[in-house]
C-alpha positions in Angstrom: 28.3 -7.5 -13.9 29.2 -6.2 -10.4 28.9 -8.7 -7.6 27.6 -8.0 -4.1 30.1 -8.5 -1.4 27.8 -10.2 1.1 30.7 -11.0 3.5 31.0 -7.3 4.3 27.4 -7.2 5.8 26.8 -7.8 9.5 25.5 -11.3 10.1 23.0 -10.2 12.8 19.9 -8.4 11.7 20.9 -8.6 8.1 18.2 -9.1 5.4 20.5 -11.7 3.9 19.6 -15.2 5.4 22.8 -17.0 6.5 23.4 -20.6 7.6 24.8 -21.6 11.0 28.3 -20.9 9.8 27.4 -17.3 8.8 27.5 -17.9 5.1 24.8 -16.4 2.9 22.2 -19.0 1.8 20.9 -16.9 -1.1 17.6 -16.1 0.6 16.9 -12.3 0.5 14.7 -10.3 2.8 13.3 -6.8 2.6 16.1 -4.2 1.8 18.4 -7.0 0.4 16.2 -7.2 -2.7 16.9 -3.6 -3.5 20.7 -4.2 -3.1 20.5 -7.0 -5.6 18.2 -5.1 -7.9 20.8 -2.3 -8.0 23.2 -4.5 -10.0 20.7 -5.9 -12.5 21.0 -4.2 -15.9 18.2 -1.5 -16.1 15.4 -1.6 -18.6 15.6 0.8 -21.5 13.7 4.1 -21.4 11.3 2.7 -24.1 10.6 -0.4 -22.0 9.9 1.7 -18.9 7.5 3.9 -20.8 5.8 0.9 -22.3 5.5 -0.8 -18.9 4.0 2.3 -17.3 1.5 2.7 -20.1 0.5 -1.0 -19.8 0.0 -0.6 -16.0 -2.2 2.6 -16.3 -4.2 1.1 -19.1 -4.8 -2.0 -17.0 -6.2 0.1 -14.2 -8.5 2.0 -16.6 -9.9 -1.4 -17.7 -10.9 -2.0 -14.0 -12.5 1.4 -13.6 -9.6 2.9 -11.5 -9.8 6.7 -12.2 -7.3 7.8 -9.5 -4.4 6.1 -7.8 -1.5 6.6 -5.5 1.9 5.3 -6.6 3.1 4.4 -3.1 6.8 3.8 -4.0 7.7 6.0 -7.0 11.4 6.1 -7.9 13.0 8.6 -10.2 12.4 6.7 -13.4 8.7 6.1 -12.5 8.3 9.8 -11.7 9.8 10.6 -15.1 7.6 8.1 -16.9 4.5 9.4 -15.2 5.4 13.0 -15.9 6.1 12.2 -19.6 2.8 10.4 -20.0 1.0 13.3 -18.3 2.7 15.8 -20.6 1.7 13.7 -23.7 -1.9 13.5 -22.4 -1.9 9.7 -22.2 -1.9 9.6 -18.4 -5.7 9.7 -17.8 -5.9 9.1 -14.1 -5.2 11.5 -11.3 -2.1 10.3 -9.6 -0.4 11.0 -6.3 3.2 9.8 -6.3 5.0 9.0 -3.1 8.8 9.4 -2.9 10.5 6.7 -0.9 12.4 7.8 2.2 14.5 5.5 4.4 16.6 5.8 7.5 19.8 5.7 5.5 21.8 8.8 4.6 22.2 8.0 0.9 18.5 7.0 0.4 17.3 9.9 2.5 19.3 12.3 0.4 17.9 10.9 -2.8 14.4 11.3 -1.5 15.0 14.8 -0.4 16.4 15.6 -3.8 13.4 14.2 -5.6 11.1 16.3 -3.3 13.2 19.4 -4.0 12.6 19.1 -7.7 9.1 17.7 -7.5 7.6 20.7 -9.3 9.4 19.6 -12.5 7.3 16.4 -12.5 3.9 17.8 -11.4 1.0 18.6 -13.7 -2.8 18.7 -13.5 -2.9 14.9 -13.4 0.3 14.2 -11.4 1.1 15.4 -7.9 4.3 14.5 -6.0 3.2 15.4 -2.5 3.7 12.2 -0.6 6.5 10.4 1.2 6.6 6.6 1.7 8.4 5.2 4.7 8.9 1.4 5.1 8.7 0.6 8.8 8.8 -3.2 8.7 8.4 -6.2 6.5 5.9 -9.0 6.6 4.6 -11.2 9.5 5.7 -14.6 8.1 8.3 -17.1 9.1 11.0 -14.5 8.2 9.9 -12.4 11.2 10.4 -9.1 9.4 7.2 -7.4 10.6 7.6 -5.5 13.9 5.4 -7.0 16.6 4.6 -6.0 20.1 4.8 -9.6 21.4 7.2 -12.4 20.4 6.4 -14.5 17.3 4.6 -17.7 18.1 7.0 -19.9 16.2 10.2 -18.5 17.8 12.4 -21.4 18.9 14.5 -19.7 21.6 17.9 -18.3 21.9 19.3 -20.3 19.0 16.7 -18.9 16.6 18.5 -16.4 14.3 15.2 -14.7 13.5 14.3 -11.5 15.5 11.9 -12.4 18.2 9.9 -9.2 17.8 10.6 -8.6 14.1 12.4 -5.6 12.6 11.5 -1.9 13.1 13.4 -0.4 10.2 13.4 3.2 11.5 14.2 4.1 15.2 11.3 5.8 16.8 13.1 9.1 17.5 14.3 9.3 13.9 10.8 8.5 12.6 9.2 11.2 14.8 11.7 13.7 13.5 11.1 12.7 9.8 7.3 12.7 10.0 7.4 16.0 11.9 9.6 17.6 9.2 7.5 16.3 6.3 4.3 17.3 8.0 5.7 20.8 8.4 6.3 20.9 4.7 2.7 19.9 3.9 3.7 16.5 2.6 1.5 13.5 3.1 3.3 10.6 4.8 2.4 7.0 4.0 3.9 4.4 6.3 4.2 0.7 5.5 3.4 -1.1 8.8 2.3 -4.8 8.8 3.0 -5.7 12.4 1.3 -4.1 15.4 4.6 -2.8 16.7 5.2 -0.9 13.4 1.6 0.3 13.4 2.1 1.8 16.9 5.4 3.4 15.8 3.6 5.0 12.9 0.8 6.4 15.1 3.3 7.6 17.7 5.2 9.4 14.9 2.1 11.3 13.8 1.3 12.1 17.4 4.7 13.6 17.7 4.2 15.7 14.6 0.8 16.9 15.8 2.4 17.8 19.2 5.1 19.9 17.5 3.3 21.3 14.5 -0.4 21.3 15.5 -3.3 19.7 13.7 -3.2 21.7 10.5 -1.0 19.2 8.6 -1.9 16.5 6.0 -4.0 13.4 6.9 -1.1 10.9 7.0 -1.9 7.2 6.8 -0.6 3.9 8.0 -0.7 1.3 5.3 -1.4 -2.4 5.4 -2.1 -2.4 9.2 -2.3 -6.2 9.1 -2.2 -6.5 12.9 -3.2 -3.7 15.2 -3.2 -3.7 19.0 -6.8 -3.0 20.3 -5.4 0.0 22.3 -4.3 1.7 19.1 -7.5 1.4 17.2 -9.0 4.7 18.4 -5.9 6.8 18.0 -5.8 7.6 14.3 -9.3 9.2 14.5 -8.1 11.3 17.4 -4.9 12.3 15.5 -6.6 13.2 12.2 -4.8 10.4 10.3 -6.2 7.5 8.2 -6.0 3.8 7.9 -5.1 2.1 4.7 -5.8 -1.6 4.6 -4.9 -4.2 1.9 -8.0 -6.1 1.0 -6.4 -7.9 -1.9 -4.6 -10.2 0.5 -6.9 -10.6 3.5 -9.0 -13.5 2.4 -7.8 -17.0 3.0 -4.6 -17.8 1.1 -1.8 -20.2 1.8 0.3 -17.3 2.9 -2.2 -15.8 5.3 -4.1 -18.9 6.5 -1.0 -21.1 6.9 2.3 -19.2 6.9 1.3 -16.1 8.8 -1.0 -18.0 11.2 1.9 -20.3 12.1 4.2 -17.3 12.7 1.9 -15.2 14.9 -0.5 -17.8 16.4 -4.2 -18.3 16.4 -5.0 -15.6 18.9 -3.5 -12.8 16.9 -5.1 -14.1 13.7 -8.5 -13.2 15.3 -7.3 -9.5 14.9 -6.3 -10.0 11.2 -6.9 -6.7 9.4 -9.4 -5.1 11.8 -11.2 -2.9 9.3 -14.6 -2.9 10.9 -13.1 -1.8 14.3 -11.4 1.1 12.5 -14.6 2.1 10.7 -16.5 2.1 14.0 -14.2 4.7 15.4 -15.2 7.2 12.7 -11.7 7.3 11.2 -11.1 7.5 7.5 -10.5 4.0 6.1 -9.2 3.5 2.6 -7.8 0.5 0.6 -4.5 -0.1 -1.2 -4.0 -2.8 -3.8 -0.3 -3.5 -3.2 -0.2 -4.2 -6.9 2.0 -5.5 -8.6 3.1 -7.4 -5.4 -0.3 -9.0 -5.7 -1.2 -10.5 -9.2 -4.4 -8.6 -9.9 -5.4 -5.0 -9.5 -9.2 -5.7 -10.0 -11.0 -3.8 -7.2 -14.0 -6.0 -7.3 -12.0 -8.8 -5.7 -11.3 -6.5 -2.8 -14.9 -5.3 -2.6 -16.3 -8.8 -2.3 -13.7 -10.1 0.2 -14.2 -7.1 2.4 -17.7 -8.3 2.8 -17.2 -12.1 2.9 -13.7 -12.7 4.3 -13.8 -15.8 2.1 -12.0 -16.8 -1.1 -13.5 -14.9 -4.1 -16.6 -16.9 -5.1 -17.1 -18.2 -1.5 -15.4 -20.8 0.7 -16.1 -22.6 3.9 -12.9 -21.1 5.4 -12.9 -17.5 6.5 -10.2 -15.2 7.8 -10.6 -12.5 10.4 -14.4 -12.7 10.1 -14.9 -10.1 12.8 -13.4 -7.5 10.4 -16.0 -8.0 7.6 -18.0 -4.9 6.6 -21.2 -4.2 4.7 -21.2 -3.9 0.9 -22.0 -0.2 1.0 -19.0 0.4 3.4 -16.8 -1.6 1.0 -17.8 0.5 -2.0 -17.3 3.7 0.0 -13.9 2.7 1.0 -12.9 2.1 -2.6 -14.4 5.3 -3.9 -15.1 8.4 -1.8 -12.7 7.4 1.1 -9.9 6.9 -1.4 -10.6 10.3 -3.0 -10.6 12.0 0.4 -7.3 10.4 1.4 -5.8 11.8 -1.9 -7.2 15.2 -1.1 -9.8 15.0 -3.9 -13.0 14.4 -2.0 -14.5 17.7 -3.1 -14.0 16.8 -6.7 -14.5 13.1 -7.2 -15.4 10.0 -5.3 -19.2 10.4 -5.4 -21.7 11.1 -8.2 -23.3 14.5 -7.5 -23.8 17.9 -9.0 -20.7 20.0 -9.0 -18.2 17.2 -9.1 -16.2 15.9 -12.1 -17.7 13.1 -14.0 -15.6 10.1 -13.0 -17.8 7.2 -13.8 -17.7 3.5 -14.6 -20.3 1.4 -16.4 -20.4 -2.2 -15.0 -21.8 -5.5 -16.1 -23.9 -5.9 -13.0 -25.3 -4.0 -10.0 -23.3 -5.4 -7.1 -26.3 -4.8 -4.8 -28.4 -7.2 -7.0 -26.2 -10.2 -6.8 -25.1 -12.5 -4.0 -22.0 -11.2 -2.1 -19.9 -14.1 -3.5 -20.7 -13.0 -7.1 -19.5 -9.4 -6.7 -16.0 -10.3 -7.9 -17.5 -11.2 -11.3 -18.4 -7.6 -12.0 -16.7 -6.3 -15.2 -16.2 -2.8 -16.4 -17.7 -1.9 -19.7 -16.6 1.7 -19.9 -14.6 4.1 -17.8 -15.0 7.9 -17.8 -12.7 10.5 -16.3 -13.9 14.1 -16.1 -16.5 13.1 -18.6 -14.0 11.7 -21.1 -14.4 8.1 -22.1 -11.0 6.6 -21.5 -11.8 2.9 -21.7 -14.3 0.8 -23.5 -14.2 -3.0 -23.1 -15.1 -3.9 -26.7 -12.1 -1.9 -27.9 -9.6 -3.4 -25.5 -8.2 -5.8 -28.2 -7.3 -2.8 -30.3 -4.7 -1.8 -27.7 -2.2 -4.7 -27.7 -0.1 -2.9 -25.1 -2.8 -3.4 -22.5 -3.2 -7.1 -22.9 
């Protein structure tokens, strides 16, 4: 098997953690994972197809009738396209091609976009570009922040004081402007408030050069947002995408992230209510399979409670909690609107396609801390029943 020559990588700013002598410790951050993954023997085509089918079936079992594949590589595009051609891809899918500020990766993304028509069908659209702007706001300091990390230890600390912005602002402005001009939706991963501002500034640059007729781009995760930036997406015709599957108290959020950024910034943890109050479009992303479960009812409940599913004394970012009706709208109609399908799905009304789920309970009739217990009995897409709970055991690939 090929071996990575880590000694050829620059010791400063590298995603490979090194010791005080400059030797790699084996701890990998962000882009380093992709470099290592590139030398792992690939799965077979049959395994890839099986994995994709299992994933889409799992989403049907949770009532997910449309989704965005936020980081689709060539094999994933091929697998989705094949499932769509065979009629076994039931959901409506938006696939995002990954673009990076790296000539080789940028060229690969541009090639996939150039041939995107070969993948597309009624159920699959490849009209989105994903750009990673930073990492995560933990002790690794890979999320780009506007102010120094709270746990920085001074000049001898090898971690970046303000995190890492993976795409220089000027290059990001040019990329978003170019994709906007082509009518491509741009989804930007931004966890730190510095990266969020960079994403918003890039869309502002695109609007300034191209006008306001382009797609409704979005900034994803938005874990920390400077208050001054909250009103800007509404003004620029862009959307927020938050990650409700990770915003309730967990060891990572309540301990690791809090230690890294400090108590004061944790008060602004995932400011979803502030974003809603501006009138901006707010949607939710699962970040699955980075998170273990794709069940949207976990997200609906914790949007409302900001507690551990089922309830807890500890809360996280309580000022960001929303009403149940807002949470359900975020997970349904707002998601459809962000995917450009708001005129077809997302609400139950005359003239729209019959995307429906039958649930075990009415979430409005139970305590907020019981919403996560909601189970899906049947899922319909365009009137076709595509999932029934009592037949799930007949499909071993979905277990």
